[in-house]
NUFIKE-741965 format. One record per residue: residue in three letters; y, z, x of N, C-alpha, C, O in turn. Coordinates in steps of 0.2 Angstrom, whole numbers, padded with zeros to 4 digits, always signed. Atoms other than C-alpha are relative to their C-alpha. Last residue first. Example, Ala and Ser with C-alpha at 12.3 -4.5 7.8 and 13.67 -1.06 7.14 Angstrom:
! residues 2
Ser-0006-0001-0004-0005+0036+0068+0005+0003-0004+0011+0004-0001 Ala-0006+0000+0004-0022+0039+0062+0006+0000+0004+0005+0003+0009 
END
This chain:
! residues 141
Cys-0007-0003-0001+0069+0087-0030+0004+0000-0006+0010+0002-0006 Gly+0000-0006-0004+0050+0084-0030+0007+0003+0001+0007+0008+0005 His+0001-0005+0004+0050+0071-0044+0000+0007+0003-0001+0012+0000 Asp+0003-0005-0004+0058+0058-0033-0001+0006-0004+0004+0010-0005 Val-0002-0007+0002+0062+0044-0045-0004+0005+0004-0010+0004+0004 Leu+0006-0004+0002+0061+0027-0037+0001+0007-0001+0005+0010+0003 Asp+0001-0006-0004+0078+0019-0038-0007+0003-0002-0008+0004-0008 Phe+0005-0005+0002+0079+0001-0044+0001+0006+0005+0001+0005+0011 Ser+0003-0004-0005+0092-0013-0043-0004+0006-0003-0003+0007-0009 Glu-0003+0002-0006+0099-0027-0053-0003+0004+0006-0003+0001+0011 Tyr+0005+0003-0004+0086-0023-0067+0003-0003+0006+0000-0007+0010 His+0005+0005+0004+0098-0019-0081-0003-0004+0006-0003-0010+0006 Asp-0003+0006+0000+0111-0009-0070-0004-0006-0003-0003-0012+0000 Ala-0006-0001+0004+0107+0009-0071+0003-0007-0002+0008-0007-0005 Thr-0005+0005-0001+0089+0006-0066+0006+0002-0004+0005+0003-0010 Tyr-0006+0000+0005+0077+0020-0064+0004-0005+0002+0005-0007+0008 Tyr-0006+0004-0003+0059+0018-0057+0006+0001-0005+0005+0000-0011 Asp-0006+0001+0005+0045+0030-0061+0006-0003+0003+0008+0000+0008 Glu-0003+0006-0002+0028+0031-0052+0005-0002-0005+0004-0007-0009 Glu-0007-0001-0001+0025+0049-0056+0003-0006+0004+0007-0005+0008 Ser-0003-0006+0002+0006+0046-0055+0007+0001+0002+0008+0000+0008 Ala+0001-0006-0004+0002+0028-0052+0004+0006-0003+0009+0005-0006 Glu+0006-0003+0002+0002+0015-0067-0002+0007+0005-0005+0011+0003 Gly+0006+0004-0003+0020+0010-0064-0006+0004-0002-0005+0010-0005 Thr+0006-0004-0003+0034+0016-0075-0005-0005+0003-0006-0010+0000 Val+0006+0004+0000+0051+0007-0078-0005+0004+0003-0004+0007+0009 Ile+0005-0002-0004+0065+0018-0084-0006-0005+0000-0008-0007-0006 Arg+0007+0000+0002+0080+0009-0091-0004+0004+0005-0002+0006+0011 Arg+0004-0005-0004+0099+0009-0091-0007+0000-0003-0008+0000-0009 Ala+0002+0003-0006+0109-0007-0096-0005+0005+0003-0009+0003+0008 Gly-0004-0001-0006+0114-0003-0114-0004-0003+0006-0009-0006+0005 Arg+0004-0004-0004+0102-0002-0129+0003+0001+0007+0001+0006+0010 Asp+0006+0002-0001+0116-0008-0140-0005+0004+0004-0003+0010+0006 Asp+0001+0002+0007+0133-0002-0146-0008-0002+0000-0010-0003-0006 Ser+0002+0007+0000+0135+0008-0130-0002-0002-0007-0005+0003-0011 Gly-0006+0005+0001+0146+0024-0130-0002-0007-0001+0002-0012-0003 Pro-0006-0003+0005+0133+0035-0122+0005-0005-0001+0008-0008+0004 Thr-0006+0001-0003+0119+0024-0114+0005+0002-0004+0007-0001-0009 Glu-0006+0000+0004+0102+0029-0119+0006+0000+0004+0006+0003+0009 Val-0004-0006-0001+0088+0026-0107+0007-0001-0003+0011-0005-0002 Thr-0007-0001+0001+0076+0013-0114+0003+0007+0002+0000+0012+0000 Tyr-0002-0005+0005+0058+0012-0108+0008+0000+0000+0011+0000+0006 Glu-0007-0001+0000+0049-0002-0098+0002+0005-0006-0001+0004-0011 His-0002+0000+0007+0031-0004-0093+0007+0003+0000+0009+0007+0004 Tyr-0007-0003+0001+0024-0009-0076+0001+0000-0008+0000-0005-0011 Tyr-0001-0006-0004+0006-0013-0072+0006+0004-0002+0006+0010-0002 Gly+0002-0006+0004+0003-0025-0087+0001+0006+0004+0000+0012+0001 Ser-0003+0000+0007+0004-0041-0076-0003+0006-0004-0009+0007-0004 Asp+0003+0004+0006-0004-0037-0059+0004+0001-0006+0007+0006-0007 Gln+0006-0003+0004+0007-0029-0046-0002-0005-0005+0002-0010-0007 Pro+0004+0004+0004+0021-0034-0033-0007+0003-0003-0010+0006+0001 Pro+0005+0003-0004+0032-0020-0027-0005-0004-0005-0006-0003-0011 Leu+0006-0005-0001+0047-0019-0037-0005-0003+0003-0006-0009+0004 Leu-0003-0006-0004+0062-0030-0034-0005+0005+0001-0005+0009+0006 Gly+0004+0000-0006+0053-0047-0039+0003+0006+0004+0001+0007+0010 Glu-0005+0000-0005+0067-0051-0052-0004+0001+0007-0001+0000+0012 Arg-0002+0007-0002+0053-0056-0064+0005+0000+0006+0005-0005+0010 Asn-0003+0000-0007+0046-0039-0063+0002-0007+0002+0001-0008+0008 Gln+0003+0005-0003+0036-0042-0080+0002+0000+0008-0001-0004+0012 Phe-0005+0003-0004+0039-0026-0088-0003-0005+0005-0007-0003+0008 Val+0001+0002-0007+0026-0023-0102+0006-0003+0004+0010-0007+0001 Thr+0002+0007-0001+0032-0015-0117-0001-0001+0007+0002+0002+0011 Gly+0007+0000-0001+0033+0004-0119-0003-0007+0001-0009-0008+0003 Asp+0002-0006-0004+0050+0004-0127-0007+0000+0001-0011-0001-0004 Gln+0002+0003-0007+0054-0013-0134-0003+0005+0004-0006+0003+0009 Pro+0006+0003+0000+0053-0006-0152-0002-0003+0007-0008-0004+0008 Tyr-0001+0007+0000+0067+0006-0148-0007-0003+0000-0011-0001+0003 Pro-0005+0002+0005+0068+0025-0152+0001-0008-0001+0004-0010-0006 Phe-0006+0002-0004+0052+0030-0144+0005-0003-0005+0003-0006-0011 Pro-0002+0007+0003+0039+0041-0153+0007-0002+0004+0011+0002+0006 Gly-0004+0003+0006+0033+0044-0140+0001+0006-0005-0001+0011-0004 Gly+0003+0006+0003+0018+0047-0128+0004-0002-0006+0002-0006-0010 Ala+0003-0002+0007+0024+0065-0124-0004-0006-0003-0007-0005-0009 Asp+0005-0005-0001+0026+0061-0105-0003+0002-0007-0009+0003-0007 Ile+0005+0004-0003+0036+0045-0110-0006+0005+0001-0012+0003-0001 Leu+0003+0004+0005+0047+0055-0122-0006-0004+0003-0012-0004+0000 Asp+0004-0005+0004+0050+0068-0108-0003-0004-0006-0009-0002-0007 Leu+0006-0002-0004+0055+0054-0096-0005+0005-0004-0011+0004-0004 Thr+0004+0005+0000+0067+0047-0109-0007+0001+0004-0012+0000+0001 Asp+0003+0001+0007+0075+0063-0112-0005-0005+0000-0010-0004-0003 His+0004-0006+0001+0077+0066-0093-0003-0001-0007-0009+0001-0008 Ala+0006+0002-0003+0085+0048-0092-0006+0006+0000-0012+0004-0001 Glu+0004+0004+0004+0097+0054-0105-0006-0003+0003-0011-0004-0001 Pro+0004-0004+0005+0102+0069-0095-0004-0005-0004-0010-0003-0006 Pro-0004-0002+0005+0107+0057-0080-0004+0004-0006-0010+0002-0006 Leu+0000+0005+0005+0096+0057-0065+0005+0003-0006+0006+0009-0007 Ala-0006+0004+0000+0101+0068-0050+0001-0005-0006+0006-0009-0007 Ser-0005-0004+0003+0088+0081-0054+0007-0003+0000+0011-0001-0003 His+0001-0002+0007+0074+0069-0052+0006+0003-0003+0009+0002-0009 Cys+0003-0006+0002+0081+0064-0035+0000+0001-0008+0004-0001-0011 Ile-0004-0005+0004+0084+0046-0033-0003+0006-0001-0009+0006-0004 Asp+0003-0006+0004+0076+0033-0022+0006+0004-0003+0012+0004+0000 Gly-0003-0006-0003+0080+0015-0016-0004+0006-0003-0009+0006-0005 Val+0001-0007+0004+0070+0000-0021+0003+0005+0005+0001+0006+0010 Ala-0005+0000+0005+0077-0017-0014-0001+0006-0004+0003+0008-0009 Ala-0007-0003-0002+0068-0014+0002+0005+0000-0005+0010+0004-0005 Val-0005+0005+0000+0051-0016-0006+0007+0003+0001+0009+0008-0001 Ser+0000+0003-0006+0037-0004-0001+0005-0006+0000+0006-0009+0005 Ala-0007+0003+0000+0039+0007-0016+0001-0003+0007+0006-0001+0010 Thr+0000+0005+0006+0020+0011-0019+0007-0004+0000+0007-0009-0003 Ala+0004+0006-0002+0019+0019-0002+0001-0005-0005+0000-0011-0003 Ser+0007+0002+0003+0032+0031-0008-0003-0006+0003+0001-0011+0004 Arg+0005-0004-0004+0047+0037+0003-0007-0001-0003-0012+0001+0001 Ala+0005-0004+0005+0059+0024-0004-0005+0003+0004-0008+0000+0009 Thr-0003-0007+0001+0073+0019+0009-0005+0004-0005-0004+0010-0005 Val+0002-0002+0007+0064+0004+0016+0002+0007-0001+0001+0011+0003 Pro+0002-0007+0001+0073-0003+0031-0002+0001-0007+0002-0001-0011 Val-0005-0004+0004+0075-0022+0032-0003+0007-0001-0009+0007-0004 Leu+0003-0004+0005+0065-0030+0046+0006+0004-0004+0011+0006+0000 Thr-0005-0005+0002+0071-0044+0057-0003+0004-0006-0005+0001-0011 Pro-0004+0002+0006+0055-0053+0063+0005+0006-0001+0004+0012+0000 Ala+0002-0002+0006+0048-0048+0080+0005-0002-0005+0011-0003-0004 Pro-0004-0005+0003+0051-0059+0094-0002+0002-0007-0004-0002-0011 Ala-0005+0003+0004+0036-0068+0100+0004+0005-0002+0002+0011-0004 Ala+0002+0002+0007+0026-0058+0113+0006-0003-0003+0012-0003-0001 His-0005-0002+0006+0029-0057+0131-0003-0003-0006-0006-0008-0007 Ala-0005-0005-0003+0018-0057+0147+0005+0002-0006+0008+0007-0005 Ala-0007+0002-0001+0004-0065+0137+0004+0005+0002+0004+0011+0000 Val-0005-0003+0005-0013-0057+0139+0007-0003+0002+0009-0003+0008 Pro-0007-0001-0003-0027-0067+0147+0004+0003-0006+0003+0002-0012 Gly-0004+0006-0001-0045-0065+0140+0007+0002+0003+0009+0008+0003 Gly-0001+0001-0007-0057-0051+0144+0004-0006+0000+0005-0009+0006 Val+0004+0006-0001-0064-0050+0126+0001-0002+0007-0003-0006+0010 Leu+0007-0001+0001-0060-0031+0125-0004-0007+0001-0009-0007+0004 Leu+0003-0004-0005-0043-0034+0134-0007+0001-0001-0011+0001+0004 Ala+0000+0004-0006-0038-0048+0123-0003+0004+0005-0007+0001+0009 Ala+0005+0006+0001-0043-0039+0107+0000-0004+0006-0006-0005+0009 Ala+0007-0004+0000-0033-0023+0112-0005-0005+0000-0010-0005+0004 Leu+0000-0002-0007-0017-0034+0116-0007+0003+0001-0011+0002+0006 Ala+0001+0006-0004-0019-0043+0099-0001+0002+0008-0006-0001+0011 Ile+0007+0002+0002-0021-0026+0090-0002-0007+0004-0007-0007+0007 Gly+0005-0005-0003-0006-0019+0099-0007-0003-0001-0011-0002+0003 Thr-0001+0002-0008+0005-0035+0095-0005+0005+0003-0009+0003+0008 Ala+0003+0006-0001-0001-0033+0076+0000-0002+0008-0005-0004+0010 Ile+0007-0001+0001+0004-0015+0076-0004-0006+0002-0009-0006+0005 Arg+0002-0004-0006+0021-0018+0083-0007+0001+0000-0010+0002+0005 Pro+0001+0004-0007+0023-0033+0071-0002+0005+0006-0006+0002+0010 Pro-0007-0001-0003+0019-0022+0055-0001-0004+0007-0006-0003+0010 Ile+0000-0005-0006+0003-0028+0047+0006+0000+0004+0009-0006+0005 Arg-0004+0002-0006+0004-0036+0030+0000+0005+0005+0001+0011+0004 Met-0004-0006-0003-0010-0033+0018+0004-0003+0006+0001-0007+0010 
END
């Protein structure tokens, strides 16, 4: 578990006061933090943005409906384990994420669009650029 710098500094101060030891007059500079745009605790990686469910393309809605129904899926790769080799999604054990094709109109193949699901309820990520970036789907809007 990573403790944010301002909390770590407060913990160190509290520990020093409880033990009666000296407290440094200044703390080491905090590391530069990249803001996280995703609202979910599961999406703590800065590379993950968010997107409203209503803003997804219609084909992504079709894919989410198929996922909810348990298939059948149009491609044999659908439902396979997504390895997160790019490291953009929060780190999880192998088998946590699964990928599904989002049809791309006019494409001769599967195209670049995917839904990647996590094991948590409504933990769905959308990528329109073949895993270059991800948006956590906000099912509440």
